[in-house]
N, C-alpha and C positions, 0 to 999 in steps of 0.2 A: 437662465435668466429669470429673475423675480418679477412677478407681474404686480403692477401697482393697484392699489385699491380700485382706482377708476376703472382699469383694464377687467378685474375681476367682476365689478358691477356690472359692466356693458356685457362682458362674456358669458357669464353663467347664464343667460337666458337665451343664448344663441351659440352655445358652444357645440362644437362639432363631435363626431364620435371619437377622434383621436385627441381631443383635448383633454387635460387633467380636470376639467371642470364639468365633463360630460355627465357622470355619475350624480352630481347635485342637480344638473339640469333636469334629468330624468325624474329624481324626486321632488324636484319644484313642480314640474308639470303635473305629476299626480297630484300634489297638493293642490294646484289650481284647479284641476278637474274636479276635485271633492268640494272644493269652496264653492264653485259655480253652482253647485246644487242647491246652496241656500240662498239663491236669489241674485248673485253677482254676475255681471258679464266677464268675459276672459281677460278684457283690459282692467277691469276694475279689480278682479283677483290678483292680476299682475302687478299692478300698483301697490296693494294691499302687501303681498308677498314681499316686495322690493323694501318698503318701509319696515315691515316686520324683521326683515334680515340684516337691514345696513343701517336701522336706526332712524333718527329725525333728519328729514330732508327738506330743502326747499323746493318750491315748484320747478324753477329751473333746472335744479339737480336732478329731479325725475325725468324731466323732458330729455335732458342730455343723456342720463344713463340708460334710459329705456327706448329712447328713439321715437317717441310718440309725439303727435303734433301737439303745440302748445295749448291751442284752445281746448281740445279734448282732454289733456291732462289736467286743466284746471277745473274743467266741469266734473271729472271723475274724482278730483280730490274733494271738490264740495258735496259731490253724492256721497262720499264714503264718509264724510263729517255727518250729513244727515243720517245716514244709517247708524251712526253711533260707532263705528270702529275704527275711525281715525279722527285724532284731534289736533288742533292748530296751537302752536306755542305763540305766546305773547312776546315775539321778538322782531326783529326787523333785519333782513326780511324774514317773512313768517316761515316757521319749519312745521312739518307735519309729521305726527307721530302714530305708528299704528298700535292699537290695542293687542296684548297678548293673545294668542290664537285662540285659548278656550274661552277668553270672555269675549273675543268678537263672534264666536260661533253660538255662544249662549245669547248674546244680543240680537244675532239674525234670527234665531229660533224664536226669542220673545216676541220680536216685532212680527213674524209671521202668525204666531199664536193671537197677538192682538188685533191684527187684520181679520182672520177668521172669527175671532169673538165679534168684531163689528159687523162683519157679513151676516153672521148667525142672527144678530139682534134685528138685523133689517129684514129678515126672512118673513116675519109675520105682516110687515107692511106691505112687501112685494106680492105676496100671498093674496092679501085683502084686495089690492089694487087690481091683481089679475082677475079675481073674482067679480069685480064690477063691471068688467067689459064683457059682453056677451059673446058666445061661440057663434061664429058665422059659417061654420063647416056644415055642409049639408049631409045628413046620415044617409047611408047606402047600405045595400046588402052584399058588397064586393066581398070576396074572399079574403081574408087577412093573409097580407104578403109577408114574406121571409124577410128579415133585415139583416144587416150587416153593417158592423163599426170598426174601423181601423184604430188602433191606438198605439202611442210611442211614448215612452217613459214609465218608470214604475208607478209614479203618482198616481194617474189617471186608470192606469190598468189594476193596480191592487185595490183602488177604491171601488172599482166595479166589481171586482171577486168579491170583496166584503158584501157589497150589496147584494150578490147572487147568493151568497152563504145566507145572510139574514132573512131573504125571502124563500129559502129552500123549506119545501113542505115534505119531500119525499126521499130525497137523495143528494149527497154531495160526493163526488168522486174526484181524487186528483192523482194525476200521473206527473211525473217529473224526474230529473237528476238529483243527486242530493245537493248540488249546489242551488237548484230551484227551491227545492223543500227547505233550503237554510234561509233562503231570502224571505221565503213565505212565513217561516218561523220568526224571524227577527221583526217582519211587518205585522205580527199578530193573527196572521191569517190561519195558521195551523192551529192555534188555541180556538178560534172562532169555528174551526171545521169540527173538531172534536167536541165542541161545547154545543154544537147544533143539535137540535131535537131530531133532525133528518138522518137517515142511515149514512154514515160517514166512512169512506174507506180510501186509503193511499198506498199508491205503489211507487217505489223509487227504484230507477232504472237509470245507470248500472249501481248495483250496491251488494256487497258481500255481507254486511252486518247493517245493524240499526244504528243511525247516529245518536250520540251521546244525549242530544237536546231532545230526542224524542221518546227517552225512555220513561216519561211521566205519563205518556199516553196508552190507551189501550192497545196492545201489541196484536190483539187478534184483527185489529182493523187496518194494520200496516203489512204489507208485503215487499219482498225484494226480488229483483232480477239481476243475478250477476252478471249477464252478458253485456258486450259493448253496443249492441245493435240499435238499443233505443235510448242512447245517451243524449240525443239532441231533440227529443220529444219532450213536450210539456203542454199539459191542457187541463182544465177544470170544467166538470159539466155539473150542472144544477137540473134536478127533476127531469133528465132526459129532454128538457125543453130550452136550455141555454148553454152555451159553450164559450170558453174563453180558451183559444188556441194560440200559443206562442209561436210566432215565425222566427224570431230572435229571441232565445232564452239564455239563462245564465251560462250556459256552454258555449255560446256564441263568441267569436272574437271581438266583436262589439260590445261594449259595456250598456250601451242604451238598449233596453229591451223593446221589442216590437210585438204585438200582438193584434188579434181580431176576435171581436165578439160576434156571435149570431144566435138567431133563434131558429135557424135552419134546421128542420129534421134531417134533411139529406144530408147535411154536414155533421150534425149531432150523432146519427144512428151508426155510421161506421166507426167512429172513435169510441163510442160507448161499447159496442162489440169488441173492439180492440182492447178496451179495458178487462172487460168481462174474460176475455180468453187469456190475457195476461195474467189476470187474478188467480185463474185455475192453474196455469203453469208456474205460478212464482213459487217462492219460498216463504213459508210463514216465519214469524218472529218470535214465536213462543214454543 
């Protein structure tokens, strides 16, 4: 029995595993999960995908096909217009059209860049205002306490790692799987590590050969561990004083990474020793 266009539109987003549409649902779910990384909500991404795959639609058609509340649907359509990735046709009733995916992503990226530029321009004013207010904390002779910070998502985690690298004076060591190192490479962390004036070393575990993307770097600073026992470990240590320890890294089933930053020596020291032991027993790349 042939499915009508309406049935396909409704079914593709809620197709069961025994449905012919299920493979498309899986792919669209992957697209949706990627799009939300650019600042959209799940439902905003869903509406954009629907318009992008089924063409110009009216708001009532979106409501009917996606089964979303009428008020929320109108709000989402207005939001997507404001973000510049959906346009409204001059027709009665109004029909909404999604920009091609490449243009939509470029638009979202440029918007984020503009927001960051505006925040950067405000930095000086905020700093000056901050300095105008006196500090009321009372100085004490208390011993400096260890600190710990949990972080979720690559954005803030990688930003903190880059800050660690920039302020390193003695040493930066990195331990992770090939997937972890690949993510670091595409986030420009690896380039920063090897360009750092501090002593830099990298261990990949497990790995049998150096990944192609690392061939441009000094192989004397890279070593491999062929076994599988350390494939779930990932950490970055700066100057034996700060550590970023991944609790969910790139090898974890969840795509959203989770990590813990600390300046605790009791946490730092064992992992630094693990790195040194692993370095001595690992394979060189030259």
